[in-house]
C-alpha atoms as an extended CHARMM CRD file, in Angstrom:
* protein
*
        90  EXT
         1         1  UNK       CA             70.8820000000       52.1180000000      -18.2420000000  PROA      1               0.0000000000
         2         2  UNK       CA             69.0080000000       49.4750000000      -16.2700000000  PROA      2               0.0000000000
         3         3  UNK       CA             70.3680000000       45.9720000000      -15.9590000000  PROA      3               0.0000000000
         4         4  UNK       CA             68.3030000000       42.9380000000      -16.9420000000  PROA      4               0.0000000000
         5         5  UNK       CA             67.7670000000       42.1950000000      -13.2460000000  PROA      5               0.0000000000
         6         6  UNK       CA             66.3490000000       45.7070000000      -12.6980000000  PROA      6               0.0000000000
         7         7  UNK       CA             63.9930000000       45.2740000000      -15.6700000000  PROA      7               0.0000000000
         8         8  UNK       CA             62.8160000000       41.8750000000      -14.4460000000  PROA      8               0.0000000000
         9         9  UNK       CA             62.3110000000       43.2570000000      -10.9280000000  PROA      9               0.0000000000
        10        10  UNK       CA             60.2460000000       46.1690000000      -12.2980000000  PROA      10              0.0000000000
        11        11  UNK       CA             58.0730000000       43.8400000000      -14.3920000000  PROA      11              0.0000000000
        12        12  UNK       CA             57.4920000000       41.5520000000      -11.4110000000  PROA      12              0.0000000000
        13        13  UNK       CA             56.4110000000       44.5660000000       -9.3260000000  PROA      13              0.0000000000
        14        14  UNK       CA             53.8550000000       45.3720000000      -12.0470000000  PROA      14              0.0000000000
        15        15  UNK       CA             52.2330000000       41.9710000000      -11.6510000000  PROA      15              0.0000000000
        16        16  UNK       CA             54.3950000000       39.6560000000      -13.7120000000  PROA      16              0.0000000000
        17        17  UNK       CA             55.5960000000       36.2280000000      -12.6600000000  PROA      17              0.0000000000
        18        18  UNK       CA             59.1510000000       35.1690000000      -13.5490000000  PROA      18              0.0000000000
        19        19  UNK       CA             59.3030000000       31.8130000000      -15.3200000000  PROA      19              0.0000000000
        20        20  UNK       CA             62.7160000000       30.9480000000      -16.7300000000  PROA      20              0.0000000000
        21        21  UNK       CA             64.0570000000       33.8420000000      -18.7960000000  PROA      21              0.0000000000
        22        22  UNK       CA             60.6950000000       35.5300000000      -19.2690000000  PROA      22              0.0000000000
        23        23  UNK       CA             57.9570000000       37.2880000000      -17.3440000000  PROA      23              0.0000000000
        24        24  UNK       CA             54.3880000000       36.0220000000      -17.5080000000  PROA      24              0.0000000000
        25        25  UNK       CA             51.5810000000       38.4860000000      -17.0410000000  PROA      25              0.0000000000
        26        26  UNK       CA             48.4420000000       36.7470000000      -15.9360000000  PROA      26              0.0000000000
        27        27  UNK       CA             46.2470000000       39.6910000000      -14.9700000000  PROA      27              0.0000000000
        28        28  UNK       CA             43.5700000000       40.3810000000      -17.5810000000  PROA      28              0.0000000000
        29        29  UNK       CA             43.7480000000       44.0920000000      -16.7440000000  PROA      29              0.0000000000
        30        30  UNK       CA             47.1700000000       44.3690000000      -18.3820000000  PROA      30              0.0000000000
        31        31  UNK       CA             45.9030000000       45.4080000000      -21.8080000000  PROA      31              0.0000000000
        32        32  UNK       CA             47.4400000000       47.3770000000      -24.6590000000  PROA      32              0.0000000000
        33        33  UNK       CA             45.9930000000       48.8770000000      -27.8220000000  PROA      33              0.0000000000
        34        34  UNK       CA             47.3540000000       49.3470000000      -31.3230000000  PROA      34              0.0000000000
        35        35  UNK       CA             47.2780000000       53.1350000000      -31.7960000000  PROA      35              0.0000000000
        36        36  UNK       CA             46.4410000000       53.0200000000      -35.5140000000  PROA      36              0.0000000000
        37        37  UNK       CA             43.9140000000       50.1750000000      -35.5690000000  PROA      37              0.0000000000
        38        38  UNK       CA             42.4240000000       50.5020000000      -32.0950000000  PROA      38              0.0000000000
        39        39  UNK       CA             42.6910000000       46.7290000000      -31.5960000000  PROA      39              0.0000000000
        40        40  UNK       CA             43.1580000000       45.7170000000      -27.9660000000  PROA      40              0.0000000000
        41        41  UNK       CA             45.4180000000       42.8910000000      -26.8050000000  PROA      41              0.0000000000
        42        42  UNK       CA             46.1420000000       41.2640000000      -23.4670000000  PROA      42              0.0000000000
        43        43  UNK       CA             49.8110000000       40.8760000000      -22.5580000000  PROA      43              0.0000000000
        44        44  UNK       CA             50.6970000000       37.2270000000      -22.0740000000  PROA      44              0.0000000000
        45        45  UNK       CA             54.4900000000       37.1010000000      -22.0100000000  PROA      45              0.0000000000
        46        46  UNK       CA             57.4750000000       39.4400000000      -22.0220000000  PROA      46              0.0000000000
        47        47  UNK       CA             60.8430000000       38.0740000000      -23.0550000000  PROA      47              0.0000000000
        48        48  UNK       CA             64.2010000000       38.8310000000      -24.5950000000  PROA      48              0.0000000000
        49        49  UNK       CA             65.7110000000       37.5130000000      -27.8140000000  PROA      49              0.0000000000
        50        50  UNK       CA             69.3070000000       36.3160000000      -28.2370000000  PROA      50              0.0000000000
        51        51  UNK       CA             70.4790000000       39.9610000000      -28.5640000000  PROA      51              0.0000000000
        52        52  UNK       CA             68.6800000000       40.9760000000      -25.3250000000  PROA      52              0.0000000000
        53        53  UNK       CA             66.0430000000       42.9260000000      -27.2590000000  PROA      53              0.0000000000
        54        54  UNK       CA             62.6950000000       42.7950000000      -25.4860000000  PROA      54              0.0000000000
        55        55  UNK       CA             59.5270000000       41.4970000000      -27.1140000000  PROA      55              0.0000000000
        56        56  UNK       CA             55.9390000000       41.1380000000      -25.9580000000  PROA      56              0.0000000000
        57        57  UNK       CA             53.5650000000       38.2630000000      -26.7400000000  PROA      57              0.0000000000
        58        58  UNK       CA             49.9270000000       39.3490000000      -26.6840000000  PROA      58              0.0000000000
        59        59  UNK       CA             46.6020000000       37.8340000000      -27.6010000000  PROA      59              0.0000000000
        60        60  UNK       CA             43.0510000000       38.7970000000      -28.3920000000  PROA      60              0.0000000000
        61        61  UNK       CA             39.9150000000       36.7270000000      -28.8140000000  PROA      61              0.0000000000
        62        62  UNK       CA             38.1070000000       36.3560000000      -32.1080000000  PROA      62              0.0000000000
        63        63  UNK       CA             35.1670000000       34.3680000000      -33.4350000000  PROA      63              0.0000000000
        64        64  UNK       CA             34.4860000000       33.6680000000      -37.0850000000  PROA      64              0.0000000000
        65        65  UNK       CA             30.9210000000       33.9850000000      -38.3850000000  PROA      65              0.0000000000
        66        66  UNK       CA             30.9060000000       30.6490000000      -40.2170000000  PROA      66              0.0000000000
        67        67  UNK       CA             32.3270000000       28.5020000000      -37.4230000000  PROA      67              0.0000000000
        68        68  UNK       CA             30.2240000000       25.6070000000      -36.1760000000  PROA      68              0.0000000000
        69        69  UNK       CA             31.3500000000       25.8210000000      -32.5770000000  PROA      69              0.0000000000
        70        70  UNK       CA             30.7960000000       29.2750000000      -31.1750000000  PROA      70              0.0000000000
        71        71  UNK       CA             33.8010000000       29.2950000000      -28.8320000000  PROA      71              0.0000000000
        72        72  UNK       CA             36.1350000000       32.2430000000      -29.1370000000  PROA      72              0.0000000000
        73        73  UNK       CA             39.7220000000       31.4900000000      -30.1100000000  PROA      73              0.0000000000
        74        74  UNK       CA             42.8880000000       33.3150000000      -29.1690000000  PROA      74              0.0000000000
        75        75  UNK       CA             45.0580000000       34.9790000000      -31.7650000000  PROA      75              0.0000000000
        76        76  UNK       CA             48.6360000000       35.6570000000      -30.6350000000  PROA      76              0.0000000000
        77        77  UNK       CA             51.0130000000       38.3280000000      -31.9090000000  PROA      77              0.0000000000
        78        78  UNK       CA             54.6540000000       39.0620000000      -31.1200000000  PROA      78              0.0000000000
        79        79  UNK       CA             55.4800000000       42.7450000000      -30.7420000000  PROA      79              0.0000000000
        80        80  UNK       CA             59.1420000000       43.5700000000      -31.3120000000  PROA      80              0.0000000000
        81        81  UNK       CA             60.9810000000       46.4630000000      -29.6750000000  PROA      81              0.0000000000
        82        82  UNK       CA             60.9100000000       48.4810000000      -32.9120000000  PROA      82              0.0000000000
        83        83  UNK       CA             57.0840000000       48.3350000000      -32.8450000000  PROA      83              0.0000000000
        84        84  UNK       CA             56.5340000000       49.2860000000      -29.1790000000  PROA      84              0.0000000000
        85        85  UNK       CA             55.8330000000       52.8850000000      -30.2490000000  PROA      85              0.0000000000
        86        86  UNK       CA             52.6990000000       51.6600000000      -32.0820000000  PROA      86              0.0000000000
        87        87  UNK       CA             51.0300000000       50.4810000000      -28.8580000000  PROA      87              0.0000000000
        88        88  UNK       CA             49.7330000000       52.1780000000      -25.7380000000  PROA      88              0.0000000000
        89        89  UNK       CA             48.2320000000       51.0060000000      -22.4490000000  PROA      89              0.0000000000
        90        90  UNK       CA             44.4530000000       50.8490000000      -22.2220000000  PROA      90              0.0000000000
């Protein structure tokens, strides 16, 4: 079993930047997709909860039809370890 340091080191090698107790992914090419819905998300943050279970914070852009300003907004989701199986890399 890998230690937390090994996991952090692996994530940094994949393009993440360590900030505090989490890894920030800033490359827009790091995208994942919900297998069932086909919705794509960009990974923003990888962290660990108080029980050392990993989680991933992701976002996607959306724009409502009835909005006055046409700027896209980000919608964030938190993916827990138990849900990792529902996502795949794009």
